[in-house]
C-alpha positions in Angstrom: 101.2 140.3 -187.3 104.0 140.8 -189.8 104.6 138.2 -192.4 108.1 137.4 -191.1 106.6 136.6 -187.6 104.0 134.4 -189.2 106.6 132.5 -191.1 108.7 132.1 -188.0 105.8 130.7 -186.0 105.0 128.2 -188.7 108.7 127.1 -188.9 108.7 126.5 -185.1 105.5 124.5 -185.4 106.9 122.4 -188.2 110.0 121.8 -186.1 108.0 120.8 -183.0 105.3 118.8 -184.8 107.4 115.5 -185.0 108.3 115.9 -181.3 104.6 116.3 -180.4 103.5 113.4 -182.6 106.2 111.2 -181.0 105.0 112.2 -177.5 101.4 111.4 -178.5 102.5 108.0 -179.8 104.5 107.2 -176.7 101.5 108.1 -174.5 99.2 105.9 -176.6 101.7 103.0 -176.4 101.8 103.4 -172.6 98.0 103.2 -172.4 98.1 100.1 -174.6 100.7 98.4 -172.4 98.7 99.2 -169.2 95.5 97.8 -170.7 97.3 94.6 -171.8 99.0 94.2 -168.5 95.8 94.7 -166.4 93.9 92.3 -168.6 96.7 89.7 -168.4 96.7 90.0 -164.6 92.9 89.6 -164.5 93.0 86.4 -166.6 95.9 85.1 -164.5 93.9 85.6 -161.2 90.8 84.0 -162.8 93.0 81.0 -163.8 94.2 80.7 -160.3 90.6 80.6 -159.0 89.8 78.0 -161.6 92.7 75.8 -160.4 91.6 76.0 -156.8 88.0 75.0 -157.7 89.0 72.2 -160.0 92.2 71.1 -158.3 91.0 67.5 -157.7 90.2 67.0 -161.4 93.3 68.8 -162.6 95.6 66.7 -160.5 94.3 63.6 -162.2 94.2 65.1 -165.7 97.7 66.7 -165.8 101.3 65.6 -166.0 104.6 67.5 -166.5 104.1 67.7 -170.2 100.3 67.2 -170.8 97.0 68.5 -169.6 93.9 70.3 -170.5 93.7 73.9 -172.0 90.9 76.4 -171.9 90.1 79.8 -173.2 88.4 82.6 -171.2 84.9 81.4 -171.8 84.9 78.9 -168.9 86.3 81.6 -166.7 83.4 83.9 -167.6 80.8 81.1 -167.2 82.0 80.2 -163.7 82.1 83.8 -162.6 85.9 84.2 -162.3 85.8 86.9 -165.0 83.1 89.5 -165.6 80.3 88.6 -168.0 81.3 91.4 -170.3 84.9 90.4 -170.4 86.5 90.7 -173.9 88.4 87.6 -175.0 91.2 89.6 -176.5 93.5 92.4 -175.5 94.2 95.7 -177.2 96.5 94.0 -179.7 93.8 91.5 -180.8 95.5 88.7 -179.0 93.3 86.0 -177.4 94.1 83.9 -174.3 94.9 80.2 -173.8 95.3 78.8 -170.3 97.2 75.4 -170.2 97.5 73.3 -167.0 100.5 71.2 -166.1 101.7 69.2 -163.0 105.5 69.7 -162.8 105.7 67.6 -159.6 103.4 65.5 -157.5 100.5 67.6 -156.1 101.8 70.8 -157.7 99.8 72.5 -160.5 100.9 75.2 -162.9 98.6 77.5 -164.9 100.4 78.8 -168.1 98.6 81.8 -169.6 99.6 82.7 -173.1 98.2 85.3 -175.6 97.8 83.9 -179.2 97.1 85.4 -182.6 96.5 89.1 -183.1 99.5 91.4 -183.4 102.9 89.7 -183.1 106.5 90.3 -184.2 106.5 93.1 -186.7 109.5 93.7 -189.0 108.4 97.2 -189.6 108.3 98.0 -185.8 110.8 95.9 -184.0 110.1 97.8 -180.8 106.8 96.0 -180.4 108.3 92.6 -179.6 111.6 93.8 -178.2 110.4 96.6 -175.9 106.6 97.2 -175.8 105.5 93.6 -175.0 108.3 93.0 -172.4 107.4 96.3 -170.7 103.7 95.3 -170.6 104.8 92.0 -169.0 106.7 93.9 -166.3 103.6 96.0 -165.5 101.7 92.7 -164.8 104.0 91.9 -161.9 106.2 89.0 -161.0 104.0 86.4 -162.7 104.0 88.4 -166.0 106.1 87.2 -168.9 106.6 87.4 -172.7 107.9 85.3 -175.6 111.3 86.6 -176.6 112.3 87.3 -180.2 115.2 84.8 -180.1 117.7 87.4 -181.1 119.3 87.7 -177.6 121.4 84.6 -176.6 119.7 82.2 -174.2 116.3 83.8 -174.9 114.8 81.4 -177.5 111.4 82.2 -179.0 110.2 78.8 -177.8 110.3 80.0 -174.2 108.2 82.1 -171.9 110.4 84.6 -170.0 109.5 86.4 -166.8 109.8 90.2 -166.7 113.5 91.2 -166.1 114.5 87.6 -166.4 112.8 86.6 -163.1 112.0 83.1 -164.4 112.0 81.1 -167.7 109.7 78.3 -168.9 110.7 76.2 -171.8 107.4 75.8 -173.6 108.5 72.9 -175.7 109.6 70.9 -172.7 106.1 71.1 -171.2 104.3 70.3 -174.4 103.1 73.8 -175.2 103.4 75.4 -178.7 104.9 78.8 -178.6 102.6 81.6 -180.0 105.7 83.4 -181.3 107.5 86.6 -180.3 105.4 89.6 -179.4 103.0 87.7 -177.2 102.4 88.0 -173.4 102.2 85.2 -170.8 101.9 84.5 -167.1 102.9 81.6 -165.0 101.3 80.6 -161.7 102.4 77.6 -159.5 100.2 76.1 -156.8 101.5 73.7 -154.2 99.6 71.9 -151.5 99.5 75.1 -149.4 98.3 77.5 -152.1 95.7 74.9 -153.1 94.3 75.1 -149.6 95.1 71.5 -148.8 96.7 72.4 -145.5 94.6 75.4 -144.5 91.1 75.9 -143.2 89.1 78.2 -145.4 86.9 80.9 -143.8 84.4 80.7 -146.7 82.8 77.9 -148.6 84.6 76.7 -151.8 82.0 75.0 -154.1 82.7 71.4 -154.6 85.4 71.2 -151.9 83.9 70.8 -148.4 87.2 69.4 -147.2 88.6 73.0 -147.2 86.2 73.8 -144.3 86.9 70.6 -142.3 89.3 70.3 -139.3 91.5 67.2 -139.2 92.8 67.7 -135.7 91.8 69.3 -132.4 91.4 73.0 -132.4 93.1 74.7 -129.4 91.8 78.2 -128.9 94.5 79.0 -126.3 92.1 80.5 -123.7 90.2 82.4 -126.4 86.4 82.4 -126.8 84.2 81.4 -129.6 81.4 83.9 -129.9 78.1 84.4 -131.7 77.5 80.7 -132.3 74.3 79.9 -134.2 74.3 76.2 -133.1 76.6 73.5 -131.8 76.2 69.9 -133.2 77.8 67.0 -131.3 78.7 63.6 -132.7 76.7 61.1 -130.7 78.6 58.0 -129.4 78.4 55.4 -126.7 80.6 56.4 -123.9 82.5 53.6 -122.1 86.0 54.2 -120.9 86.2 58.0 -120.9 87.8 59.4 -117.8 87.6 62.9 -116.3 91.2 63.8 -115.6 92.4 67.4 -115.3 92.9 67.8 -119.0 89.3 66.8 -119.7 87.8 69.2 -117.1 84.8 71.1 -118.7 84.5 68.7 -121.6 81.0 67.9 -122.9 80.0 64.5 -124.4 76.9 63.3 -126.1 76.0 59.7 -125.3 73.5 57.9 -127.6 71.4 56.7 -124.8 72.0 59.2 -121.9 72.3 62.5 -123.7 74.8 65.3 -122.6 77.1 65.0 -119.7 80.0 67.0 -118.4 83.4 66.4 -116.9 83.3 68.4 -113.6 85.4 68.0 -110.5 87.0 64.9 -112.0 83.7 63.1 -112.5 81.1 62.6 -115.2 77.9 64.4 -114.5 74.7 64.5 -116.4 73.5 67.7 -118.0 69.8 67.8 -117.2 67.5 69.4 -119.7 64.0 68.7 -121.1 65.5 66.3 -123.6 67.6 64.1 -121.3 66.2 64.5 -117.8 65.3 60.9 -116.9 63.2 62.0 -114.0 60.6 63.4 -116.4 61.4 61.4 -119.5 60.8 58.1 -117.6 57.8 59.2 -115.6 54.8 56.9 -116.1 51.5 55.7 -114.5 51.5 52.0 -113.3 49.2 49.7 -111.5 49.8 47.4 -108.6 52.2 44.6 -109.6 53.6 46.2 -112.8 57.2 45.7 -113.7 59.3 48.8 -114.3 62.5 48.8 -116.2 65.6 50.2 -114.5 67.4 53.0 -116.4 70.9 52.4 -117.7 73.1 54.8 -115.9 76.0 56.5 -117.8 79.4 55.0 -116.9 81.8 57.0 -114.8 79.1 59.1 -113.1 78.9 57.2 -109.8 75.1 57.0 -110.2 72.8 54.0 -109.7 69.2 53.4 -110.8 66.6 54.9 -108.4 62.8 54.8 -108.4 60.3 57.1 -106.8 56.6 56.1 -106.4 53.5 57.9 -105.2 49.8 56.9 -105.3 47.8 59.1 -107.6 44.4 57.4 -107.9 43.2 55.0 -105.2 39.9 53.5 -104.2 39.0 50.0 -102.8 36.2 49.7 -105.4 33.1 51.3 -106.9 31.2 51.3 -103.6 34.1 51.1 -101.2 34.1 53.0 -97.8 36.4 55.9 -97.2 40.1 55.4 -97.3 42.1 55.8 -94.0 45.6 55.0 -95.3 47.5 53.9 -98.4 51.0 52.8 -99.3 53.0 52.7 -102.6 56.4 51.0 -102.8 58.8 49.2 -105.2 60.9 46.1 -104.8 63.7 44.6 -106.8 62.3 42.0 -109.2 65.5 41.4 -111.1 68.8 43.2 -111.9 67.0 45.1 -114.6 63.4 45.6 -113.2 61.5 46.7 -110.2 57.9 45.7 -109.3 55.7 48.4 -107.9 52.9 47.8 -105.4 49.9 49.8 -104.1 47.6 49.0 -101.2 45.1 50.8 -98.9 43.0 50.6 -95.7 39.4 51.7 -95.4 37.1 52.4 -92.5 35.8 48.9 -92.9 38.2 47.0 -90.6 37.0 43.6 -92.0 38.5 44.3 -95.4 42.1 44.7 -94.2 44.7 45.9 -96.7 43.2 46.1 -100.2 45.2 46.0 -103.4 43.0 48.0 -105.8 42.2 46.7 -109.3 43.7 48.6 -112.2 40.5 50.7 -112.6 40.8 52.0 -109.0 44.5 52.4 -108.4 47.4 54.1 -110.2 51.0 54.8 -109.1 53.1 57.7 -110.4 56.5 56.2 -111.1 59.6 58.2 -111.8 63.0 56.5 -112.5 66.3 58.2 -112.8 70.1 57.7 -112.1 71.2 59.3 -108.9 74.1 59.2 -106.5 73.7 57.2 -103.3 71.9 54.0 -102.6 
């Protein structure tokens, strides 16, 4: 290569070098803005999760101009930020989250960066261009502290990207970190706090978010894959089975489950509430048997079924030719059961066996009919 060509190439390089350096610097600044915006957004989301978890305490601790402030450590401790989260951004600015209650049952989380790099007289672009641009990258909640040079943009305020919103920091009792700092503002009313919605997942410390406060109408849709159903036991009294109640299940303290079917209450028999088996017992001649309490509205009455199970006239009695078991009303709440037998010895007549020689199988239940 000739000398003149070499000199020409060097001249072109020297001419282009400032342009290349400027492009490299611009690229580096864009990366810094993206990192700062992404980190601000992560802190803002973590602060929102913190508000939802601690809403009850925060509502009692905050007012329009006072309230607690935290750094990022509690957000890391409670798992809202990753364990390796750095407490500062690419410009060395740390985070402060302050909570306020601008109106009843409404919370605000004000995220501000503090310290680190701020307004620089040697690089006015940082506070006037770089930081506002990073705030815009964080979305609608992102903001920045203005320089105060532009009218109606005091350095004591937090301004949303592109002027979307403005918060006067002094009016809510928050000290401005100064121009060149980022911020974010999130507001939570009763809906966003989950006060009027049923959560699909558990929220630690807030069981009320998983509790219904009115009837749930599935509009002819099914509930599938149930693990278990738990009823609230109560004493049924005046319930009726009209058309609207058809198919409804109830759990009575004494009777167990029963169902509205065809306009009437009907017992749901199972091994737990089947009175026929639950109230079965062995009795002797003359015993008193309690009548069951029948569930109201089922058109059922107390019924008793008796059958001899062990019968003999005595230790050396002759063979049995006949026996009888029956029950009579002893009172409105009890029956009395009886057992007697005949043997081949006509001189004995009807014999009421002693308890060691006679037993009656007794089953009581509530049944329709008399």
